[in-house]
Residue frames relative to the residue before (quaternion, step in Angstrom):
aa qw qx qy qz dx dy dz
M 1.0000 0.0000 0.0000 0.0000 0.00 0.00 0.00
N 0.1850 -0.7749 0.6007 0.0669 3.54 -0.96 1.07
I 0.1023 -0.7716 0.6268 0.0357 3.55 -0.94 1.01
I 0.1589 -0.7869 0.5930 0.0628 3.59 -0.77 1.13
L 0.1589 -0.7858 0.5929 0.0756 3.57 -0.73 1.09
V 0.0444 -0.7871 0.6150 -0.0141 3.58 -0.81 1.12
S 0.1414 0.7870 -0.5870 0.1267 3.59 -0.78 1.04
S 0.5484 -0.6198 0.4487 0.3373 3.54 -1.21 0.60
N 0.6336 0.5269 -0.3331 0.4581 3.57 1.24 -0.37
L 0.6482 0.4893 -0.3163 0.4904 3.56 1.25 -0.27
A 0.4894 -0.6585 0.4838 0.3044 3.53 -1.01 0.81
K 0.7926 -0.0195 0.0107 0.6093 3.54 1.07 -0.65
A 0.6456 -0.5341 0.3813 0.3906 3.58 -1.22 0.41
R 0.2709 -0.7486 0.5837 0.1600 3.52 -1.13 0.71
N 0.2499 -0.7675 0.5823 0.0972 3.51 -1.10 0.85
I 0.0439 -0.7891 0.6126 0.0046 3.66 -0.71 1.11
T 0.1807 -0.7826 0.5917 0.0689 3.53 -0.82 1.07
L 0.1501 -0.7825 0.6028 0.0431 3.62 -0.82 1.13
T 0.2483 -0.7721 0.5709 0.1273 3.53 -0.73 1.07
R 0.7078 -0.4378 0.3284 0.4467 3.60 -1.29 -0.01
V 0.6229 0.5479 -0.3342 0.4474 3.55 1.04 -0.70
H 0.6380 0.5185 -0.3212 0.4701 3.57 1.05 -0.85
L 0.6544 0.5178 -0.3121 0.4542 3.60 0.97 -0.86
I 0.6417 0.5207 -0.3309 0.4556 3.61 0.98 -0.79
F 0.6573 0.5087 -0.3032 0.4662 3.56 0.96 -0.92
L 0.6564 0.5150 -0.3142 0.4531 3.55 0.95 -0.84
G 0.6486 0.5232 -0.3110 0.4570 3.59 1.05 -0.82
M 0.6557 0.5064 -0.3004 0.4726 3.52 1.00 -0.89
A 0.6405 0.5207 -0.3210 0.4643 3.57 1.00 -0.78
F 0.6434 0.5164 -0.3191 0.4664 3.56 1.00 -0.79
L 0.6663 0.4987 -0.3010 0.4655 3.59 0.90 -0.90
L 0.6495 0.5156 -0.3182 0.4594 3.56 0.97 -0.86
A 0.6553 0.5050 -0.3133 0.4663 3.57 0.97 -0.84
A 0.6386 0.5216 -0.3238 0.4638 3.60 1.02 -0.78
L 0.6479 0.5256 -0.3107 0.4554 3.57 1.02 -0.88
V 0.6632 0.4971 -0.2984 0.4733 3.57 0.93 -0.95
L 0.6466 0.5228 -0.3188 0.4549 3.55 0.99 -0.81
A 0.6551 0.5118 -0.3123 0.4598 3.56 0.99 -0.89
M 0.6626 0.4967 -0.3122 0.4656 3.60 0.95 -0.85
A 0.6349 0.5283 -0.3234 0.4617 3.56 1.04 -0.76
L 0.6611 0.5020 -0.2995 0.4703 3.56 0.99 -0.87
N 0.6408 0.5286 -0.3225 0.4538 3.55 1.01 -0.85
Y 0.6581 0.5112 -0.3023 0.4627 3.56 0.97 -0.92
L 0.6822 0.4963 -0.2845 0.4554 3.54 0.87 -0.97
S 0.6668 0.5040 -0.3109 0.4525 3.56 0.99 -0.84
L 0.6768 0.4596 -0.2999 0.4907 3.60 1.06 -0.69
R 0.6644 0.5223 -0.3027 0.4407 3.56 1.02 -0.82
Y 0.8038 0.2002 -0.0789 0.5546 3.55 0.98 -0.88
A 0.1760 0.8308 -0.5120 0.1294 3.56 1.11 0.74
D 0.6850 0.4954 -0.2962 0.4446 3.58 1.04 -0.72
K 0.6957 0.4560 -0.2700 0.4849 3.59 1.27 -0.23
I 0.5051 0.6511 -0.4256 0.3739 3.58 1.29 0.02
D 0.2613 -0.7970 0.5315 0.1182 3.56 -0.81 1.06
S 0.5787 0.6054 -0.3747 0.3978 3.57 1.21 -0.43
P 0.4238 -0.7259 0.4758 0.2591 3.63 -0.61 1.06
T 0.6488 0.5272 -0.3194 0.4462 3.56 0.99 -0.86
L 0.6994 0.4624 -0.2717 0.4725 3.53 0.86 -1.00
R 0.6270 0.5343 -0.3349 0.4575 3.55 1.05 -0.75
S 0.6595 0.4950 -0.3160 0.4693 3.62 0.92 -0.86
L 0.6246 0.5375 -0.3343 0.4575 3.59 1.07 -0.74
V 0.6670 0.4916 -0.2937 0.4766 3.57 0.94 -0.93
L 0.6671 0.5110 -0.3078 0.4462 3.57 0.92 -0.87
S 0.6335 0.5251 -0.3299 0.4627 3.57 1.07 -0.74
V 0.6386 0.5095 -0.3277 0.4744 3.59 1.03 -0.77
Q 0.6644 0.4980 -0.3034 0.4674 3.56 0.96 -0.88
A 0.6428 0.5267 -0.3260 0.4507 3.57 1.00 -0.79
E 0.6364 0.5310 -0.3151 0.4624 3.55 1.06 -0.83
E 0.6586 0.4943 -0.3070 0.4772 3.58 0.96 -0.84
Q 0.6564 0.5045 -0.3207 0.4601 3.57 0.96 -0.83
E 0.6224 0.5365 -0.3364 0.4601 3.60 1.02 -0.78
K 0.6491 0.5024 -0.3240 0.4703 3.59 0.95 -0.83
T 0.6549 0.5081 -0.3074 0.4673 3.59 0.95 -0.87
Q 0.6776 0.4775 -0.2993 0.4725 3.61 0.89 -0.88
S 0.6181 0.5374 -0.3481 0.4562 3.61 1.04 -0.69
Y 0.6509 0.5074 -0.3105 0.4716 3.55 1.01 -0.88
L 0.6651 0.5004 -0.3044 0.4632 3.58 0.98 -0.88
R 0.6338 0.5289 -0.3390 0.4513 3.61 1.01 -0.76
D 0.6653 0.5000 -0.3035 0.4640 3.54 0.93 -0.95
S 0.6614 0.5032 -0.3117 0.4606 3.57 0.97 -0.81
L 0.6587 0.5057 -0.3034 0.4673 3.58 0.98 -0.86
N 0.6317 0.5263 -0.3310 0.4630 3.60 1.04 -0.75
A 0.6396 0.5204 -0.3119 0.4721 3.55 1.03 -0.87
M 0.6694 0.4868 -0.2977 0.4756 3.59 0.97 -0.87
A 0.6391 0.5228 -0.3372 0.4522 3.60 0.99 -0.74
I 0.6319 0.5207 -0.3260 0.4725 3.59 1.02 -0.81
R 0.6788 0.4899 -0.2954 0.4604 3.55 0.89 -0.97
M 0.6545 0.5006 -0.3195 0.4679 3.61 1.00 -0.77
G 0.6110 0.5276 -0.3550 0.4715 3.61 1.09 -0.58
Q 0.6385 0.5086 -0.3213 0.4800 3.57 1.02 -0.78
M 0.6527 0.5083 -0.3120 0.4672 3.59 0.98 -0.86
Q 0.6369 0.5254 -0.3339 0.4546 3.59 0.99 -0.76
A 0.6338 0.5109 -0.3225 0.4829 3.58 1.05 -0.79
Q 0.6402 0.5181 -0.3223 0.4668 3.58 1.01 -0.80
L 0.6464 0.5171 -0.3214 0.4599 3.60 0.98 -0.79
L 0.6249 0.5216 -0.3427 0.4690 3.60 1.02 -0.74
R 0.6534 0.4951 -0.3159 0.4778 3.59 0.97 -0.82
L 0.6575 0.5060 -0.3154 0.4606 3.58 0.96 -0.80
D 0.6107 0.5349 -0.3491 0.4681 3.58 1.09 -0.71
S 0.6601 0.5089 -0.3080 0.4587 3.57 0.97 -0.86
V 0.6655 0.4912 -0.2937 0.4791 3.55 0.94 -0.93
G 0.6518 0.5218 -0.3202 0.4477 3.59 0.97 -0.87
A 0.6508 0.4978 -0.3262 0.4715 3.60 0.97 -0.79
R 0.6587 0.4901 -0.3216 0.4717 3.61 0.99 -0.73
L 0.6364 0.5105 -0.3365 0.4703 3.61 1.02 -0.73
A 0.6283 0.5283 -0.3393 0.4594 3.59 0.99 -0.75
E 0.6578 0.5020 -0.3059 0.4708 3.57 1.01 -0.80
L 0.6720 0.5029 -0.2985 0.4544 3.55 0.93 -0.88
S 0.7235 0.4312 -0.2511 0.4770 3.57 1.03 -0.74
G 0.5432 -0.6562 0.3825 0.3577 3.59 1.28 0.01
I 0.4328 0.6868 -0.4790 0.3340 3.63 1.17 0.27
K 0.5069 -0.6497 0.4677 0.3197 3.57 -0.96 0.81
P 0.5535 -0.6426 0.4102 0.3353 3.63 -0.92 0.85
Q 0.6616 0.5204 -0.3267 0.4298 3.64 1.00 -0.75
E 0.5866 0.5810 -0.3867 0.4109 3.62 1.15 -0.25
F 0.7727 0.1617 -0.1030 0.6052 3.57 1.18 -0.55
L 0.0552 -0.7939 0.6055 -0.0073 3.60 -0.23 1.29
F 0.1847 -0.8378 0.5055 0.0924 3.54 0.02 1.30
N 0.6804 0.4843 -0.2963 0.4635 3.61 1.17 -0.40
Q 0.6831 0.4102 -0.2901 0.5301 3.62 1.24 0.23
D 0.5157 -0.6191 0.4940 0.3265 3.52 -1.25 0.58
P 0.4884 -0.6611 0.4770 0.3112 3.58 -0.99 0.72
G 0.5397 -0.6301 0.4507 0.3297 3.56 -1.09 0.69
Q 0.0015 -0.7931 0.6080 -0.0374 3.57 -0.96 0.93
G 0.1450 0.7890 -0.5867 0.1104 3.60 -1.19 0.45
G 0.2407 0.7739 -0.5697 0.1362 3.55 -1.30 -0.20
A 0.6129 -0.5589 0.4056 0.3841 3.55 -1.26 0.27
V 0.5366 -0.6099 0.4713 0.3435 3.56 -1.22 0.51
S 0.4299 -0.7151 0.4920 0.2485 3.55 -0.83 0.99
A 0.5009 -0.6542 0.4763 0.3069 3.55 -1.14 0.69
L 0.5787 0.5803 -0.3831 0.4262 3.58 1.17 -0.39
A 0.5238 -0.6426 0.4617 0.3154 3.55 -1.06 0.77
S 0.4079 -0.7070 0.5218 0.2480 3.53 -0.93 0.91
Q 0.2454 -0.7694 0.5772 0.1208 3.54 -1.11 0.72
E 0.3791 -0.7195 0.5366 0.2253 3.53 -0.98 0.90
L 0.4484 -0.6794 0.5116 0.2751 3.56 -1.09 0.74
S 0.4299 -0.6807 0.5300 0.2666 3.51 -1.09 0.73
F 0.6929 -0.4732 0.3370 0.4270 3.54 -1.30 0.28
S 0.6807 0.4814 -0.2909 0.4694 3.59 0.89 -0.88
E 0.6330 0.5224 -0.3384 0.4603 3.61 1.08 -0.68
V 0.6164 0.5309 -0.3449 0.4683 3.61 1.04 -0.72
G 0.6508 0.5124 -0.3136 0.4643 3.59 0.97 -0.85
S 0.6570 0.5056 -0.3108 0.4649 3.58 0.97 -0.83
R 0.6395 0.5274 -0.3224 0.4572 3.57 1.00 -0.82
I 0.6476 0.5147 -0.3181 0.4632 3.57 0.97 -0.88
Q 0.6524 0.5130 -0.3172 0.4589 3.57 0.96 -0.86
E 0.6457 0.5186 -0.3109 0.4663 3.59 0.98 -0.85
M 0.6689 0.4914 -0.3042 0.4675 3.58 0.94 -0.88
G 0.6078 0.5513 -0.3489 0.4527 3.60 1.05 -0.69
I 0.6517 0.5089 -0.3073 0.4710 3.58 0.96 -0.89
L 0.6660 0.4985 -0.3016 0.4658 3.58 0.94 -0.88
L 0.6377 0.5231 -0.3258 0.4621 3.60 1.04 -0.77
D 0.6305 0.5246 -0.3330 0.4651 3.59 0.98 -0.78
D 0.6615 0.5088 -0.3015 0.4611 3.56 0.96 -0.92
R 0.6848 0.4773 -0.2910 0.4675 3.59 0.85 -0.93
A 0.6254 0.5411 -0.3445 0.4442 3.58 1.03 -0.70
D 0.6485 0.5135 -0.3100 0.4686 3.57 1.01 -0.83
K 0.6858 0.4702 -0.2939 0.4714 3.59 0.93 -0.88
F 0.6422 0.5078 -0.3339 0.4672 3.61 0.98 -0.76
G 0.6336 0.5381 -0.3290 0.4481 3.58 1.03 -0.76
A 0.6579 0.4999 -0.3090 0.4710 3.56 0.96 -0.87
L 0.6590 0.5046 -0.3000 0.4702 3.59 0.97 -0.88
D 0.6288 0.5357 -0.3238 0.4613 3.57 1.02 -0.80
S 0.6508 0.5166 -0.3142 0.4593 3.60 0.97 -0.86
V 0.6581 0.5093 -0.3125 0.4582 3.61 0.96 -0.90
L 0.6880 0.4729 -0.2919 0.4666 3.60 0.86 -0.96
M 0.6480 0.5152 -0.3289 0.4544 3.58 0.96 -0.80
Q 0.6436 0.5035 -0.3297 0.4728 3.60 0.98 -0.78
D 0.6383 0.5259 -0.3211 0.4614 3.57 1.02 -0.82
R 0.6619 0.5001 -0.3080 0.4658 3.57 0.98 -0.84
L 0.6414 0.5133 -0.3319 0.4636 3.59 0.99 -0.77
Q 0.6368 0.5310 -0.3298 0.4514 3.56 1.02 -0.79
K 0.6439 0.5114 -0.3131 0.4751 3.54 1.04 -0.82
K 0.6494 0.5112 -0.3264 0.4587 3.60 1.00 -0.73
M 0.6779 0.4720 -0.2832 0.4873 3.57 1.19 -0.54
M 0.5539 0.5712 -0.4033 0.4520 3.59 1.27 0.09
P 0.4327 -0.7005 0.4973 0.2733 3.66 -0.85 0.89
S 0.1700 0.8473 -0.4758 0.1639 3.56 0.35 1.26
I 0.6734 0.4558 -0.3359 0.4753 3.66 1.07 -0.31
M 0.6100 -0.5792 0.4035 0.3600 3.56 -1.19 0.61
P 0.4116 -0.7300 0.4862 0.2476 3.62 -0.81 0.94
V 0.7684 0.1314 -0.1043 0.6176 3.63 1.22 -0.41
N 0.5557 -0.5899 0.4722 0.3468 3.50 -1.34 0.40
A 0.3674 0.6918 -0.5293 0.3262 3.59 0.11 1.33
K 0.3475 -0.7625 0.5184 0.1707 3.55 -1.20 0.64
W 0.7966 0.1665 -0.0960 0.5731 3.61 1.21 -0.11
Y 0.4961 -0.6329 0.5107 0.3041 3.55 -1.32 0.39
S 0.3323 -0.7214 0.5633 0.2275 3.55 -0.98 0.77
S 0.7661 0.0162 -0.0423 0.6412 3.56 1.32 -0.27
G 0.3063 -0.8066 0.4845 0.1444 3.54 -0.68 1.12
F 0.6519 -0.5075 0.4130 0.3832 3.51 -1.46 -0.04
G 0.6670 0.4964 -0.3678 0.4164 3.58 -0.97 0.90
V 0.7563 -0.3635 0.2751 0.4692 3.54 -1.28 -0.28
R 0.0986 0.7780 -0.6126 0.0983 3.57 -0.99 0.94
I 0.5556 -0.5649 0.4759 0.3817 3.57 -1.32 0.04
D 0.3944 -0.7313 0.5005 0.2431 3.59 -0.62 1.07
P 0.4356 -0.7332 0.4517 0.2620 3.64 -0.71 1.02
F 0.6874 0.4716 -0.2960 0.4663 3.59 1.18 -0.31
T 0.7874 0.3161 -0.1517 0.5070 3.59 0.97 -0.84
G 0.3707 -0.7369 0.4787 0.3007 3.56 1.20 -0.52
R 0.5785 0.5857 -0.3748 0.4265 3.59 1.22 0.19
R 0.5602 -0.5800 0.4593 0.3725 3.54 -1.27 0.41
I 0.0852 0.7845 -0.6029 0.1174 3.54 -0.87 1.01
F 0.4834 -0.6681 0.4839 0.2928 3.55 -1.15 0.63
H 0.2367 -0.7617 0.5928 0.1112 3.54 -0.78 1.12
E 0.2850 -0.8296 0.4665 0.1139 3.56 -0.43 1.26
G 0.7785 0.2256 -0.1758 0.5586 3.59 1.21 0.21
V 0.4602 -0.6166 0.5203 0.3707 3.57 -1.15 -0.62
D 0.3046 -0.7443 0.5707 0.1659 3.54 -1.21 0.64
F 0.1449 -0.7537 0.6358 0.0814 3.55 -1.08 0.82
S 0.2940 -0.7504 0.5674 0.1688 3.61 -0.61 1.12
A 0.1612 0.7851 -0.5774 0.1554 3.59 -0.76 1.06
V 0.5919 -0.5677 0.4353 0.3713 3.56 -1.25 0.43
K 0.5849 -0.5809 0.4349 0.3623 3.55 -1.11 0.76
G 0.7639 0.3252 -0.2690 0.4882 3.58 -0.93 0.96
T 0.4532 0.6784 -0.4612 0.3488 3.61 1.26 -0.10
P 0.5004 -0.6757 0.4361 0.3206 3.66 -0.78 0.93
I 0.2025 -0.7283 0.6443 0.1158 3.53 -1.15 0.78
H 0.1510 -0.8120 0.5625 0.0373 3.59 -0.72 1.12
A 0.5440 -0.5982 0.4780 0.3430 3.56 -1.19 0.61
A 0.4197 -0.7330 0.4783 0.2403 3.59 -0.73 1.05
A 0.7768 -0.0227 0.0029 0.6294 3.57 1.32 -0.31
G 0.6170 -0.5558 0.4036 0.3841 3.54 -1.25 0.27
G 0.2461 0.7763 -0.5548 0.1702 3.56 -1.12 0.58
V 0.5303 -0.5977 0.4971 0.3384 3.54 -1.31 -0.38
V 0.4233 -0.6950 0.5201 0.2594 3.59 -0.91 0.95
V 0.1223 -0.8142 0.5668 0.0285 3.57 -0.65 1.16
Y 0.7833 0.0904 -0.0867 0.6088 3.59 1.30 -0.21
S 0.1506 0.7543 -0.6297 0.1087 3.53 -1.00 0.88
G 0.4357 0.6727 -0.4697 0.3702 3.53 -0.07 1.36
F 0.5940 -0.5555 0.4414 0.3791 3.50 -1.37 -0.23
H 0.1269 -0.7729 0.6204 0.0393 3.56 -0.98 1.01
A 0.5854 -0.6224 0.3842 0.3498 3.56 -0.97 0.87
E 0.7677 0.3337 -0.1869 0.5141 3.61 0.97 -0.80
Y 0.7362 0.4103 -0.2317 0.4858 3.59 0.97 -0.87
G 0.3890 -0.7120 0.4968 0.3081 3.61 1.19 -0.27
N 0.7718 -0.2057 0.1990 0.5678 3.60 -0.97 -0.83
M 0.0305 0.8288 -0.5473 0.1122 3.55 -0.44 1.30
I 0.1091 -0.7629 0.6359 0.0408 3.51 -1.19 0.76
D 0.1019 -0.7602 0.6389 0.0596 3.58 -1.03 0.92
V 0.1119 -0.7837 0.6097 0.0392 3.57 -0.90 0.99
D 0.2577 -0.7625 0.5790 0.1299 3.58 -0.77 1.11
H 0.1846 -0.8103 0.5522 0.0663 3.58 -0.73 1.15
G 0.5887 -0.5587 0.3812 0.4427 3.58 1.22 0.08
N 0.7956 0.2728 -0.2266 0.4912 3.56 -1.32 0.36
D 0.6170 -0.5942 0.3210 0.4040 3.59 1.11 0.87
L 0.5199 0.6185 -0.4217 0.4116 3.59 1.13 0.60
V 0.0015 0.8050 -0.5888 0.0722 3.57 -0.70 1.16
S 0.1788 -0.7522 0.6226 0.1211 3.59 -1.08 0.80
R 0.1896 -0.7887 0.5809 0.0671 3.57 -1.04 0.85
Y 0.1204 -0.7680 0.6289 0.0110 3.54 -1.11 0.96
A 0.0076 0.8523 -0.5185 0.0690 3.57 -0.38 1.23
H 0.7917 0.3340 -0.2833 0.4259 3.51 -1.50 0.36
A 0.3245 0.7713 -0.4943 0.2354 3.59 1.18 0.46
S 0.4688 -0.6653 0.5057 0.2862 3.54 -1.21 0.54
R 0.7942 0.0361 0.0076 0.6065 3.52 1.22 -0.65
R 0.2357 -0.7540 0.5993 0.1295 3.55 -1.04 0.88
L 0.2113 -0.8218 0.5246 0.0696 3.56 -0.89 1.01
V 0.7210 0.3617 -0.2368 0.5415 3.60 1.24 0.01
K 0.3318 -0.7403 0.5595 0.1699 3.53 -1.28 0.54
V 0.6542 -0.4990 0.3919 0.4115 3.54 -1.30 0.33
G 0.7731 0.3148 -0.2609 0.4849 3.56 -0.95 0.98
E 0.5633 0.6025 -0.3906 0.4087 3.56 1.24 -0.26
V 0.3594 -0.7087 0.5737 0.1989 3.54 -1.09 0.86
V 0.0933 -0.7943 0.5999 0.0236 3.57 -0.82 1.06
V 0.3209 -0.7335 0.5652 0.1987 3.56 -1.17 0.59
R 0.6762 -0.5030 0.3574 0.4025 3.53 -1.26 0.42
G 0.8111 0.2317 -0.1985 0.4990 3.56 -0.83 1.05
Q 0.4831 0.6739 -0.4388 0.3463 3.62 1.22 -0.05
K 0.4437 -0.6754 0.5129 0.2897 3.61 -1.00 0.80
I 0.0754 -0.8326 0.5486 -0.0100 3.56 -0.66 1.12
A 0.8038 0.0097 0.0084 0.5948 3.63 1.19 -0.35
E 0.3400 -0.7070 0.5715 0.2409 3.56 -1.38 -0.10
V 0.5749 -0.6104 0.4180 0.3494 3.58 -1.03 0.82
G 0.0861 0.7814 -0.6145 0.0669 3.55 -1.16 0.78
S 0.4083 -0.6839 0.5382 0.2754 3.54 -1.26 -0.47
T 0.2823 0.7721 -0.5211 0.2295 3.56 0.89 0.88
G 0.7462 0.3669 -0.2925 0.4721 3.56 -1.27 0.48
R 0.7598 -0.3259 0.2816 0.4870 3.54 -1.18 -0.66
S 0.3414 0.7439 -0.4794 0.3167 3.56 0.26 1.27
T 0.3700 -0.7288 0.5400 0.2007 3.61 -1.13 0.71
G 0.8037 -0.0904 0.0841 0.5821 3.61 1.16 -0.24
P 0.7076 -0.4646 0.3050 0.4364 3.62 -1.24 0.24
H 0.3218 0.7112 -0.5773 0.2393 3.53 -0.81 1.04
L 0.3702 -0.6834 0.5699 0.2668 3.57 -1.29 0.17
H 0.1762 -0.7348 0.6455 0.1113 3.53 -0.94 0.95
F 0.0697 -0.8236 0.5616 -0.0372 3.55 -0.59 1.25
E 0.0335 -0.8034 0.5943 -0.0164 3.56 -0.85 1.00
V 0.1393 -0.7242 0.6636 0.1253 3.55 -1.34 0.43
R 0.0377 -0.8109 0.5836 -0.0201 3.56 -0.68 1.11
H 0.1143 -0.7678 0.6279 0.0563 3.54 -1.09 0.84
K 0.8198 -0.0749 -0.0337 0.5667 3.55 -0.54 1.26
G 0.7340 -0.4442 0.2150 0.4665 3.53 1.04 0.88
L 0.6436 0.5231 -0.3178 0.4595 3.60 1.22 -0.26
P 0.4618 -0.6930 0.4692 0.2940 3.64 -0.87 0.88
Q 0.1724 -0.7614 0.6217 0.0643 3.51 -1.11 0.92
N 0.5341 -0.6042 0.4633 0.3674 3.59 -1.15 0.48
P 0.4079 -0.7455 0.4706 0.2374 3.64 -0.49 1.14
S 0.5904 0.5917 -0.3838 0.3924 3.60 1.08 -0.59
R 0.5628 0.5845 -0.3841 0.4406 3.62 1.22 -0.31
F 0.7418 0.4010 -0.2033 0.4975 3.58 1.14 -0.56
L 0.7126 0.4965 -0.2762 0.4115 3.56 0.84 -1.00
K 0.2822 -0.7176 0.6110 0.1793 3.51 -1.22 0.68
M 0.2885 -0.7831 0.5278 0.1579 3.53 -0.32 1.26
P 0.5197 -0.6410 0.4515 0.3394 3.63 -0.95 0.77
G 0.7657 0.3142 -0.2685 0.4928 3.54 -1.11 0.84
């Protein structure tokens, strides 16, 4: 591009030649100047927005400010919604933890009034001389995220502990530990004794409870009835399988109230005291067997008092 300058102050016309490089530099300079001018105007308009008298310029500045505020409010709304959702999840987790905690306290034998899971714990103390600091929005979000992670971890650990304690409690319920009849002593214990029929020393494989005919006989633990019938020596006899190769036996009953295959619960009435079979009088002969071998029932039973 050739530019010819003609002036009365010049003796002759001047000729200026602009190449493509010159044009590129001029364009870039123009764009840079426009950008700097726009930034300066934006700064001045925001800095002195309250002092601008031009309605057009003021409306332009206010529209820019409104757009920025809308973006900020939209971000805050989205963040608050996300926090509200997370806090709702945490509240549900806390309710589950309260339920698990109450069940754990019950399983461990702790009194309910010692751990009130539905009430806030008492707190207090003197006011610190140090100035308190408010948490920023990002710090609150970080704290909520950290608390959520801790709640997830505690929920997993509480769940595992609850499963262990529940399994232990179920195993205890399946142990023949409650008294099968309302009696406070054995009329004949476990071990070697003098047989009442032969007068010879013989091993007694259970314990005898002397009771009036018709006295209720209760299952010492929950289980499945595997035998309910008449035995030549035991008379009316019931065997209850408690699992883990553990069986309790109830003999010499006058009446049987359960059948083979029936599921019984701990403390359920299954028979009545009698004197059937090889017996000298009304009583209950009670045995506990593990893998077919007789065990001392006193190791399992909880005597009243």
